[in-house]
A tleap script that builds the chain and sets N, CA, C and O, in Angstrom:
source leaprc.protein.ff14SB
mol = sequence {
  NMET LEU ASN ASP ARG ARG GLY LEU ARG ARG
  ARG GLU ALA LEU ALA VAL ARG LEU ALA ASP
  GLU SER GLY ARG GLY ALA ALA PRO THR GLY
  GLU ASP PRO ASP LEU VAL ALA ARG ARG LEU
  ASP LEU ARG ALA ALA TRP PRO ARG LEU THR
  ALA ALA ASP GLN GLU VAL LEU ALA LEU ALA
  TYR TRP ASP ASP LEU SER SER PRO GLY ALA
  ALA ALA VAL LEU GLY ILE SER PRO VAL ALA
  PHE ARG LEU ARG LEU THR ARG ALA ARG ARG
  ALA LEU ARG ARG HIE LEU GLU LEU VAL GLU
  SER ALA VAL THR ARG SER SER ALA LEU THR
  GLU GLY SER ARG CPRO
}
set mol.1.N position { -15.194 -15.388 -12.531 }
set mol.1.CA position { -14.237 -16.273 -11.886 }
set mol.1.C position { -12.820 -15.942 -12.354 }
set mol.1.O position { -11.873 -15.982 -11.569 }
set mol.2.N position { -12.687 -15.615 -13.637 }
set mol.2.CA position { -11.363 -15.265 -14.141 }
set mol.2.C position { -10.863 -13.973 -13.512 }
set mol.2.O position { -9.678 -13.857 -13.202 }
set mol.3.N position { -11.743 -13.004 -13.320 }
set mol.3.CA position { -11.347 -11.762 -12.655 }
set mol.3.C position { -10.882 -12.039 -11.227 }
set mol.3.O position { -9.899 -11.454 -10.771 }
set mol.4.N position { -11.577 -12.921 -10.525 }
set mol.4.CA position { -11.170 -13.283 -9.172 }
set mol.4.C position { -9.796 -13.927 -9.165 }
set mol.4.O position { -8.971 -13.629 -8.301 }
set mol.5.N position { -9.546 -14.805 -10.121 }
set mol.5.CA position { -8.234 -15.474 -10.209 }
set mol.5.C position { -7.131 -14.464 -10.502 }
set mol.5.O position { -6.064 -14.504 -9.890 }
set mol.6.N position { -7.399 -13.546 -11.455 }
set mol.6.CA position { -6.398 -12.518 -11.773 }
set mol.6.C position { -6.133 -11.647 -10.556 }
set mol.6.O position { -4.984 -11.312 -10.264 }
set mol.7.N position { -7.190 -11.281 -9.848 }
set mol.7.CA position { -7.028 -10.467 -8.646 }
set mol.7.C position { -6.194 -11.186 -7.598 }
set mol.7.O position { -5.325 -10.584 -6.968 }
set mol.8.N position { -6.458 -12.468 -7.414 }
set mol.8.CA position { -5.685 -13.258 -6.450 }
set mol.8.C position { -4.222 -13.323 -6.863 }
set mol.8.O position { -3.337 -13.169 -6.021 }
set mol.9.N position { -3.953 -13.548 -8.149 }
set mol.9.CA position { -2.567 -13.596 -8.629 }
set mol.9.C position { -1.874 -12.254 -8.439 }
set mol.9.O position { -0.699 -12.206 -8.075 }
set mol.10.N position { -2.603 -11.153 -8.687 }
set mol.10.CA position { -2.014 -9.822 -8.502 }
set mol.10.C position { -1.662 -9.585 -7.043 }
set mol.10.O position { -0.586 -9.073 -6.735 }
set mol.11.N position { -2.571 -9.956 -6.141 }
set mol.11.CA position { -2.310 -9.761 -4.705 }
set mol.11.C position { -1.132 -10.618 -4.252 }
set mol.11.O position { -0.299 -10.165 -3.468 }
set mol.12.N position { -1.060 -11.859 -4.744 }
set mol.12.CA position { 0.066 -12.722 -4.380 }
set mol.12.C position { 1.375 -12.158 -4.925 }
set mol.12.O position { 2.390 -12.169 -4.229 }
set mol.13.N position { 1.359 -11.667 -6.158 }
set mol.13.CA position { 2.571 -11.081 -6.742 }
set mol.13.C position { 2.987 -9.833 -5.972 }
set mol.13.O position { 4.177 -9.602 -5.757 }
set mol.14.N position { 2.016 -9.034 -5.561 }
set mol.14.CA position { 2.329 -7.833 -4.794 }
set mol.14.C position { 2.911 -8.214 -3.436 }
set mol.14.O position { 3.860 -7.583 -2.970 }
set mol.15.N position { 2.354 -9.230 -2.806 }
set mol.15.CA position { 2.885 -9.673 -1.512 }
set mol.15.C position { 4.330 -10.138 -1.664 }
set mol.15.O position { 5.162 -9.871 -0.796 }
set mol.16.N position { 4.629 -10.823 -2.745 }
set mol.16.CA position { 6.002 -11.275 -2.994 }
set mol.16.C position { 6.919 -10.075 -3.201 }
set mol.16.O position { 8.025 -10.034 -2.662 }
set mol.17.N position { 6.454 -9.087 -3.993 }
set mol.17.CA position { 7.283 -7.897 -4.223 }
set mol.17.C position { 7.539 -7.149 -2.933 }
set mol.17.O position { 8.655 -6.689 -2.693 }
set mol.18.N position { 6.511 -7.020 -2.092 }
set mol.18.CA position { 6.700 -6.338 -0.814 }
set mol.18.C position { 7.662 -7.107 0.075 }
set mol.18.O position { 8.494 -6.507 0.757 }
set mol.19.N position { 7.556 -8.428 0.074 }
set mol.19.CA position { 8.472 -9.247 0.876 }
set mol.19.C position { 9.906 -9.112 0.365 }
set mol.19.O position { 10.844 -9.026 1.158 }
set mol.20.N position { 10.077 -9.095 -0.963 }
set mol.20.CA position { 11.411 -8.916 -1.537 }
set mol.20.C position { 12.005 -7.585 -1.125 }
set mol.20.O position { 13.184 -7.508 -0.779 }
set mol.21.N position { 11.194 -6.532 -1.160 }
set mol.21.CA position { 11.669 -5.203 -0.787 }
set mol.21.C position { 12.093 -5.166 0.666 }
set mol.21.O position { 13.100 -4.540 0.997 }
set mol.22.N position { 11.345 -5.825 1.543 }
set mol.22.CA position { 11.675 -5.776 2.967 }
set mol.22.C position { 12.954 -6.543 3.264 }
set mol.22.O position { 13.622 -6.253 4.257 }
set mol.23.N position { 13.308 -7.504 2.436 }
set mol.23.CA position { 14.515 -8.282 2.665 }
set mol.23.C position { 15.781 -7.628 2.150 }
set mol.23.O position { 16.878 -8.133 2.386 }
set mol.24.N position { 15.646 -6.523 1.455 }
set mol.24.CA position { 16.821 -5.885 0.870 }
set mol.24.C position { 17.660 -5.109 1.868 }
set mol.24.O position { 18.839 -4.857 1.622 }
set mol.25.N position { 17.072 -4.727 2.985 }
set mol.25.CA position { 17.846 -4.016 3.995 }
set mol.25.C position { 17.972 -2.545 3.678 }
set mol.25.O position { 16.987 -1.882 3.354 }
set mol.26.N position { 19.195 -2.034 3.772 }
set mol.26.CA position { 19.452 -0.607 3.622 }
set mol.26.C position { 19.147 -0.130 2.207 }
set mol.26.O position { 19.193 -0.894 1.243 }
set mol.27.N position { 18.839 1.137 2.121 }
set mol.27.CA position { 18.528 1.739 0.821 }
set mol.27.C position { 19.794 1.903 0.009 }
set mol.27.O position { 20.875 2.069 0.574 }
set mol.28.N position { 19.678 1.858 -1.316 }
set mol.28.CA position { 20.836 2.091 -2.153 }
set mol.28.C position { 21.406 3.484 -1.915 }
set mol.28.O position { 20.683 4.405 -1.534 }
set mol.29.N position { 22.696 3.628 -2.143 }
set mol.29.CA position { 23.361 4.902 -1.943 }
set mol.29.C position { 22.709 5.966 -2.801 }
set mol.29.O position { 22.425 5.738 -3.977 }
set mol.30.N position { 22.474 7.122 -2.216 }
set mol.30.CA position { 21.906 8.235 -2.950 }
set mol.30.C position { 20.393 8.272 -2.970 }
set mol.30.O position { 19.819 9.223 -3.502 }
set mol.31.N position { 19.725 7.277 -2.413 }
set mol.31.CA position { 18.265 7.293 -2.412 }
set mol.31.C position { 17.777 8.214 -1.299 }
set mol.31.O position { 18.334 8.228 -0.201 }
set mol.32.N position { 16.748 8.969 -1.589 }
set mol.32.CA position { 16.167 9.935 -0.665 }
set mol.32.C position { 15.668 9.228 0.594 }
set mol.32.O position { 14.823 8.337 0.502 }
set mol.33.N position { 16.180 9.612 1.782 }
set mol.33.CA position { 15.743 8.949 3.016 }
set mol.33.C position { 14.247 9.101 3.278 }
set mol.33.O position { 13.624 8.202 3.843 }
set mol.34.N position { 13.660 10.242 2.869 }
set mol.34.CA position { 12.217 10.422 3.050 }
set mol.34.C position { 11.431 9.431 2.199 }
set mol.34.O position { 10.405 8.905 2.632 }
set mol.35.N position { 11.916 9.183 0.994 }
set mol.35.CA position { 11.262 8.211 0.115 }
set mol.35.C position { 11.349 6.815 0.722 }
set mol.35.O position { 10.380 6.057 0.685 }
set mol.36.N position { 12.491 6.480 1.273 }
set mol.36.CA position { 12.665 5.177 1.925 }
set mol.36.C position { 11.708 5.059 3.111 }
set mol.36.O position { 11.080 4.018 3.303 }
set mol.37.N position { 11.599 6.115 3.896 }
set mol.37.CA position { 10.697 6.094 5.055 }
set mol.37.C position { 9.248 5.925 4.614 }
set mol.37.O position { 8.487 5.191 5.245 }
set mol.38.N position { 8.864 6.602 3.531 }
set mol.38.CA position { 7.489 6.455 3.030 }
set mol.38.C position { 7.234 5.034 2.550 }
set mol.38.O position { 6.148 4.490 2.751 }
set mol.39.N position { 8.245 4.430 1.909 }
set mol.39.CA position { 8.081 3.038 1.464 }
set mol.39.C position { 7.915 2.109 2.657 }
set mol.39.O position { 7.084 1.201 2.630 }
set mol.40.N position { 8.696 2.331 3.693 }
set mol.40.CA position { 8.591 1.492 4.887 }
set mol.40.C position { 7.235 1.675 5.557 }
set mol.40.O position { 6.637 0.708 6.029 }
set mol.41.N position { 6.747 2.918 5.599 }
set mol.41.CA position { 5.421 3.161 6.163 }
set mol.41.C position { 4.348 2.457 5.338 }
set mol.41.O position { 3.427 1.855 5.890 }
set mol.42.N position { 4.471 2.537 4.021 }
set mol.42.CA position { 3.511 1.867 3.144 }
set mol.42.C position { 3.552 0.360 3.358 }
set mol.42.O position { 2.511 -0.296 3.401 }
set mol.43.N position { 4.757 -0.186 3.491 }
set mol.43.CA position { 4.901 -1.622 3.711 }
set mol.43.C position { 4.232 -2.040 5.013 }
set mol.43.O position { 3.663 -3.128 5.094 }
set mol.44.N position { 4.293 -1.194 6.025 }
set mol.44.CA position { 3.663 -1.515 7.305 }
set mol.44.C position { 2.145 -1.333 7.241 }
set mol.44.O position { 1.404 -2.078 7.883 }
set mol.45.N position { 1.684 -0.353 6.474 }
set mol.45.CA position { 0.248 -0.061 6.418 }
set mol.45.C position { -0.502 -0.991 5.468 }
set mol.45.O position { -1.676 -1.285 5.692 }
set mol.46.N position { 0.163 -1.456 4.411 }
set mol.46.CA position { -0.517 -2.242 3.380 }
set mol.46.C position { -1.268 -3.466 3.917 }
set mol.46.O position { -2.426 -3.665 3.550 }
set mol.47.N position { -0.657 -4.287 4.766 }
set mol.47.CA position { -1.384 -5.485 5.239 }
set mol.47.C position { -2.603 -5.158 6.102 }
set mol.47.O position { -3.456 -6.021 6.308 }
set mol.48.N position { -2.696 -3.949 6.598 }
set mol.48.CA position { -3.834 -3.558 7.429 }
set mol.48.C position { -5.067 -3.226 6.596 }
set mol.48.O position { -6.176 -3.148 7.125 }
set mol.49.N position { -4.872 -3.031 5.296 }
set mol.49.CA position { -5.990 -2.743 4.405 }
set mol.49.C position { -6.766 -4.013 4.103 }
set mol.49.O position { -6.222 -5.116 4.173 }
set mol.50.N position { -8.029 -3.855 3.769 }
set mol.50.CA position { -8.815 -5.007 3.334 }
set mol.50.C position { -8.317 -5.453 1.961 }
set mol.50.O position { -7.673 -4.687 1.244 }
set mol.51.N position { -8.619 -6.684 1.610 }
set mol.51.CA position { -8.223 -7.202 0.294 }
set mol.51.C position { -8.851 -6.370 -0.825 }
set mol.51.O position { -8.223 -6.146 -1.860 }
set mol.52.N position { -10.079 -5.917 -0.620 }
set mol.52.CA position { -10.749 -5.097 -1.632 }
set mol.52.C position { -10.030 -3.766 -1.820 }
set mol.52.O position { -9.844 -3.317 -2.950 }
set mol.53.N position { -9.625 -3.134 -0.720 }
set mol.53.CA position { -8.886 -1.868 -0.806 }
set mol.53.C position { -7.530 -2.085 -1.475 }
set mol.53.O position { -7.107 -1.273 -2.298 }
set mol.54.N position { -6.854 -3.168 -1.128 }
set mol.54.CA position { -5.565 -3.467 -1.751 }
set mol.54.C position { -5.729 -3.642 -3.258 }
set mol.54.O position { -4.919 -3.140 -4.037 }
set mol.55.N position { -6.778 -4.354 -3.666 }
set mol.55.CA position { -6.976 -4.605 -5.087 }
set mol.55.C position { -7.259 -3.322 -5.856 }
set mol.55.O position { -6.714 -3.114 -6.940 }
set mol.56.N position { -8.103 -2.465 -5.304 }
set mol.56.CA position { -8.431 -1.205 -5.975 }
set mol.56.C position { -7.183 -0.337 -6.115 }
set mol.56.O position { -6.930 0.223 -7.182 }
set mol.57.N position { -6.407 -0.225 -5.044 }
set mol.57.CA position { -5.185 0.579 -5.097 }
set mol.57.C position { -4.166 -0.027 -6.061 }
set mol.57.O position { -3.492 0.697 -6.794 }
set mol.58.N position { -4.056 -1.348 -6.057 }
set mol.58.CA position { -3.114 -2.015 -6.964 }
set mol.58.C position { -3.507 -1.801 -8.418 }
set mol.58.O position { -2.643 -1.555 -9.260 }
set mol.59.N position { -4.781 -1.890 -8.721 }
set mol.59.CA position { -5.237 -1.659 -10.099 }
set mol.59.C position { -4.929 -0.229 -10.538 }
set mol.59.O position { -4.504 0.002 -11.670 }
set mol.60.N position { -5.144 0.723 -9.640 }
set mol.60.CA position { -4.948 2.127 -9.988 }
set mol.60.C position { -3.474 2.510 -10.071 }
set mol.60.O position { -3.084 3.264 -10.962 }
set mol.61.N position { -2.645 1.999 -9.151 }
set mol.61.CA position { -1.267 2.482 -9.055 }
set mol.61.C position { -0.222 1.494 -9.566 }
set mol.61.O position { 0.703 1.893 -10.272 }
set mol.62.N position { -0.350 0.222 -9.225 }
set mol.62.CA position { 0.647 -0.739 -9.703 }
set mol.62.C position { 0.380 -1.130 -11.149 }
set mol.62.O position { 1.301 -1.204 -11.963 }
set mol.63.N position { -0.890 -1.381 -11.463 }
set mol.63.CA position { -1.236 -1.770 -12.829 }
set mol.63.C position { -1.475 -0.564 -13.725 }
set mol.63.O position { -1.569 -0.697 -14.945 }
set mol.64.N position { -1.573 0.617 -13.112 }
set mol.64.CA position { -1.728 1.888 -13.830 }
set mol.64.C position { -2.917 1.871 -14.780 }
set mol.64.O position { -2.828 2.342 -15.914 }
set mol.65.N position { -4.031 1.323 -14.304 }
set mol.65.CA position { -5.244 1.277 -15.128 }
set mol.65.C position { -6.081 2.531 -14.915 }
set mol.65.O position { -6.108 3.095 -13.822 }
set mol.66.N position { -6.756 2.954 -15.958 }
set mol.66.CA position { -7.700 4.065 -15.845 }
set mol.66.C position { -8.930 3.570 -15.087 }
set mol.66.O position { -9.105 2.370 -14.877 }
set mol.67.N position { -9.771 4.506 -14.686 }
set mol.67.CA position { -11.005 4.113 -13.989 }
set mol.67.C position { -11.863 3.170 -14.829 }
set mol.67.O position { -12.345 2.166 -14.304 }
set mol.68.N position { -12.069 3.459 -16.114 }
set mol.68.CA position { -12.874 2.516 -16.915 }
set mol.68.C position { -12.199 1.145 -17.052 }
set mol.68.O position { -12.879 0.120 -17.019 }
set mol.69.N position { -10.885 1.118 -17.204 }
set mol.69.CA position { -10.180 -0.158 -17.336 }
set mol.69.C position { -10.231 -0.978 -16.063 }
set mol.69.O position { -10.498 -2.179 -16.098 }
set mol.70.N position { -9.972 -0.324 -14.936 }
set mol.70.CA position { -10.017 -1.023 -13.651 }
set mol.70.C position { -11.440 -1.472 -13.333 }
set mol.70.O position { -11.650 -2.558 -12.793 }
set mol.71.N position { -12.406 -0.635 -13.670 }
set mol.71.CA position { -13.801 -1.005 -13.439 }
set mol.71.C position { -14.184 -2.234 -14.252 }
set mol.71.O position { -14.922 -3.096 -13.776 }
set mol.72.N position { -13.682 -2.310 -15.474 }
set mol.72.CA position { -13.965 -3.479 -16.313 }
set mol.72.C position { -13.375 -4.743 -15.702 }
set mol.72.O position { -14.002 -5.802 -15.742 }
set mol.73.N position { -12.172 -4.642 -15.135 }
set mol.73.CA position { -11.546 -5.799 -14.488 }
set mol.73.C position { -12.397 -6.274 -13.317 }
set mol.73.O position { -12.565 -7.476 -13.107 }
set mol.74.N position { -12.932 -5.324 -12.556 }
set mol.74.CA position { -13.734 -5.674 -11.384 }
set mol.74.C position { -15.195 -5.956 -11.710 }
set mol.74.O position { -15.937 -6.464 -10.870 }
set mol.75.N position { -15.605 -5.626 -12.931 }
set mol.75.CA position { -16.989 -5.845 -13.312 }
set mol.75.C position { -17.948 -4.842 -12.688 }
set mol.75.O position { -19.096 -5.176 -12.396 }
set mol.76.N position { -17.478 -3.609 -12.483 }
set mol.76.CA position { -18.310 -2.557 -11.902 }
set mol.76.C position { -18.242 -1.331 -12.806 }
set mol.76.O position { -17.479 -1.308 -13.771 }
set mol.77.N position { -19.034 -0.320 -12.495 }
set mol.77.CA position { -19.008 0.905 -13.296 }
set mol.77.C position { -17.790 1.756 -12.913 }
set mol.77.O position { -17.271 1.628 -11.804 }
set mol.78.N position { -17.337 2.612 -13.817 }
set mol.78.CA position { -16.224 3.511 -13.486 }
set mol.78.C position { -16.526 4.405 -12.282 }
set mol.78.O position { -15.630 4.705 -11.493 }
set mol.79.N position { -17.769 4.825 -12.140 }
set mol.79.CA position { -18.148 5.650 -10.987 }
set mol.79.C position { -17.986 4.855 -9.695 }
set mol.79.O position { -17.464 5.373 -8.709 }
set mol.80.N position { -18.427 3.607 -9.696 }
set mol.80.CA position { -18.283 2.754 -8.515 }
set mol.80.C position { -16.805 2.520 -8.219 }
set mol.80.O position { -16.406 2.490 -7.054 }
set mol.81.N position { -15.982 2.352 -9.267 }
set mol.81.CA position { -14.547 2.162 -9.045 }
set mol.81.C position { -13.939 3.402 -8.398 }
set mol.81.O position { -13.169 3.289 -7.444 }
set mol.82.N position { -14.280 4.583 -8.908 }
set mol.82.CA position { -13.724 5.815 -8.336 }
set mol.82.C position { -14.139 5.985 -6.880 }
set mol.82.O position { -13.354 6.460 -6.060 }
set mol.83.N position { -15.366 5.599 -6.560 }
set mol.83.CA position { -15.834 5.662 -5.178 }
set mol.83.C position { -15.022 4.708 -4.298 }
set mol.83.O position { -14.591 5.077 -3.206 }
set mol.84.N position { -14.819 3.484 -4.781 }
set mol.84.CA position { -14.012 2.520 -4.026 }
set mol.84.C position { -12.572 3.003 -3.871 }
set mol.84.O position { -11.962 2.823 -2.817 }
set mol.85.N position { -12.037 3.614 -4.917 }
set mol.85.CA position { -10.669 4.135 -4.859 }
set mol.85.C position { -10.563 5.252 -3.828 }
set mol.85.O position { -9.589 5.311 -3.076 }
set mol.86.N position { -11.543 6.126 -3.786 }
set mol.86.CA position { -11.554 7.206 -2.791 }
set mol.86.C position { -11.572 6.627 -1.381 }
set mol.86.O position { -10.829 7.074 -0.508 }
set mol.87.N position { -12.417 5.640 -1.169 }
set mol.87.CA position { -12.492 5.004 0.155 }
set mol.87.C position { -11.190 4.275 0.501 }
set mol.87.O position { -10.741 4.317 1.647 }
set mol.88.N position { -10.593 3.616 -0.473 }
set mol.88.CA position { -9.332 2.895 -0.232 }
set mol.88.C position { -8.205 3.877 0.089 }
set mol.88.O position { -7.391 3.621 0.976 }
set mol.89.N position { -8.157 4.993 -0.626 }
set mol.89.CA position { -7.141 6.017 -0.327 }
set mol.89.C position { -7.312 6.548 1.087 }
set mol.89.O position { -6.336 6.735 1.814 }
set mol.90.N position { -8.559 6.787 1.469 }
set mol.90.CA position { -8.842 7.291 2.815 }
set mol.90.C position { -8.395 6.274 3.864 }
set mol.90.O position { -7.796 6.642 4.875 }
set mol.91.N position { -8.685 5.003 3.625 }
set mol.91.CA position { -8.271 3.959 4.572 }
set mol.91.C position { -6.751 3.870 4.641 }
set mol.91.O position { -6.182 3.743 5.726 }
set mol.92.N position { -6.092 3.938 3.482 }
set mol.92.CA position { -4.629 3.887 3.467 }
set mol.92.C position { -4.050 5.080 4.220 }
set mol.92.O position { -3.097 4.932 4.984 }
set mol.93.N position { -4.622 6.254 4.007 }
set mol.93.CA position { -4.143 7.450 4.701 }
set mol.93.C position { -4.260 7.283 6.214 }
set mol.93.O position { -3.343 7.643 6.952 }
set mol.94.N position { -5.398 6.732 6.681 }
set mol.94.CA position { -5.582 6.494 8.125 }
set mol.94.C position { -4.529 5.537 8.652 }
set mol.94.O position { -3.946 5.774 9.710 }
set mol.95.N position { -4.277 4.445 7.915 }
set mol.95.CA position { -3.294 3.460 8.367 }
set mol.95.C position { -1.882 4.048 8.339 }
set mol.95.O position { -1.075 3.758 9.222 }
set mol.96.N position { -1.584 4.860 7.347 }
set mol.96.CA position { -0.267 5.503 7.304 }
set mol.96.C position { -0.083 6.444 8.486 }
set mol.96.O position { 1.003 6.513 9.061 }
set mol.97.N position { -1.127 7.163 8.849 }
set mol.97.CA position { -1.051 8.050 10.015 }
set mol.97.C position { -0.829 7.248 11.294 }
set mol.97.O position { -0.078 7.674 12.172 }
set mol.98.N position { -1.479 6.090 11.404 }
set mol.98.CA position { -1.275 5.232 12.571 }
set mol.98.C position { 0.159 4.725 12.636 }
set mol.98.O position { 0.775 4.717 13.701 }
set mol.99.N position { 0.684 4.302 11.492 }
set mol.99.CA position { 2.067 3.815 11.445 }
set mol.99.C position { 3.027 4.942 11.815 }
set mol.99.O position { 3.959 4.743 12.594 }
set mol.100.N position { 2.792 6.121 11.255 }
set mol.100.CA position { 3.667 7.259 11.529 }
set mol.100.C position { 3.635 7.643 13.004 }
set mol.100.O position { 4.677 7.932 13.593 }
set mol.101.N position { 2.444 7.648 13.604 }
set mol.101.CA position { 2.360 8.004 15.019 }
set mol.101.C position { 3.010 6.934 15.893 }
set mol.101.O position { 3.604 7.257 16.921 }
set mol.102.N position { 2.905 5.674 15.500 }
set mol.102.CA position { 3.572 4.604 16.257 }
set mol.102.C position { 5.086 4.741 16.167 }
set mol.102.O position { 5.792 4.541 17.155 }
set mol.103.N position { 5.578 5.081 14.990 }
set mol.103.CA position { 7.023 5.273 14.817 }
set mol.103.C position { 7.490 6.474 15.620 }
set mol.103.O position { 8.549 6.425 16.245 }
set mol.104.N position { 6.714 7.554 15.613 }
set mol.104.CA position { 7.064 8.758 16.366 }
set mol.104.C position { 7.105 8.466 17.855 }
set mol.104.O position { 8.037 8.880 18.545 }
set mol.105.N position { 6.099 7.752 18.358 }
set mol.105.CA position { 6.090 7.395 19.784 }
set mol.105.C position { 7.276 6.512 20.122 }
set mol.105.O position { 7.916 6.692 21.159 }
set mol.106.N position { 7.572 5.554 19.246 }
set mol.106.CA position { 8.682 4.641 19.487 }
set mol.106.C position { 10.013 5.384 19.514 }
set mol.106.O position { 10.852 5.125 20.375 }
set mol.107.N position { 10.209 6.308 18.573 }
set mol.107.CA position { 11.470 7.053 18.543 }
set mol.107.C position { 11.572 7.999 19.732 }
set mol.107.O position { 12.669 8.229 20.240 }
set mol.108.N position { 10.443 8.555 20.186 }
set mol.108.CA position { 10.466 9.430 21.356 }
set mol.108.C position { 10.839 8.638 22.600 }
set mol.108.O position { 11.587 9.131 23.444 }
set mol.109.N position { 10.334 7.425 22.723 }
set mol.109.CA position { 10.693 6.583 23.862 }
set mol.109.C position { 12.171 6.208 23.816 }
set mol.109.O position { 12.855 6.205 24.840 }
set mol.110.N position { 12.652 5.895 22.624 }
set mol.110.CA position { 14.059 5.518 22.471 }
set mol.110.C position { 14.976 6.689 22.777 }
set mol.110.O position { 15.987 6.534 23.463 }
set mol.111.N position { 14.616 7.872 22.261 }
set mol.111.CA position { 15.438 9.050 22.518 }
set mol.111.C position { 15.401 9.437 23.985 }
set mol.111.O position { 16.403 9.908 24.522 }
set mol.112.N position { 14.269 9.247 24.640 }
set mol.112.CA position { 14.142 9.585 26.050 }
set mol.112.C position { 14.953 8.661 26.945 }
set mol.112.O position { 15.274 9.030 28.074 }
set mol.113.N position { 15.290 7.476 26.469 }
set mol.113.CA position { 16.039 6.520 27.285 }
set mol.113.C position { 17.539 6.599 27.073 }
set mol.113.O position { 18.307 5.905 27.740 }
set mol.114.N position { 17.958 7.455 26.134 }
set mol.114.CA position { 19.393 7.591 25.886 }
set mol.114.C position { 20.047 8.421 26.973 }
set mol.114.O position { 19.427 9.335 27.517 }
set mol.115.N position { 21.311 8.105 27.298 }
set mol.115.CA position { 22.006 8.881 28.323 }
set mol.115.C position { 22.356 10.269 27.855 }
set mol.115.O position { 22.945 11.044 28.608 }
savepdb mol mol.pdb
quit
């Protein structure tokens, strides 16, 4: 139950951080535009992931836990955690590709309508 509560708090904190980032507007001067675009794509793809995929990715990347550490938090074996992480990465990659293709189609339509 405590692991579930911690997971819920982590997801809520991550949602707040993502919301804060989206409200900031333009990127700071000197920031790489490609990095900004990747962040925006991630922000669009993240809510499309399942809560389980979000938690696994957050443990691995935001909390920077090793496989054994993250597995202990989830109450599973390190092998099971690595398997879940692989699946979550694959799902994130699919969603990022969908976001990127939607942005590409949108920009092509916009460019095609310009005089």
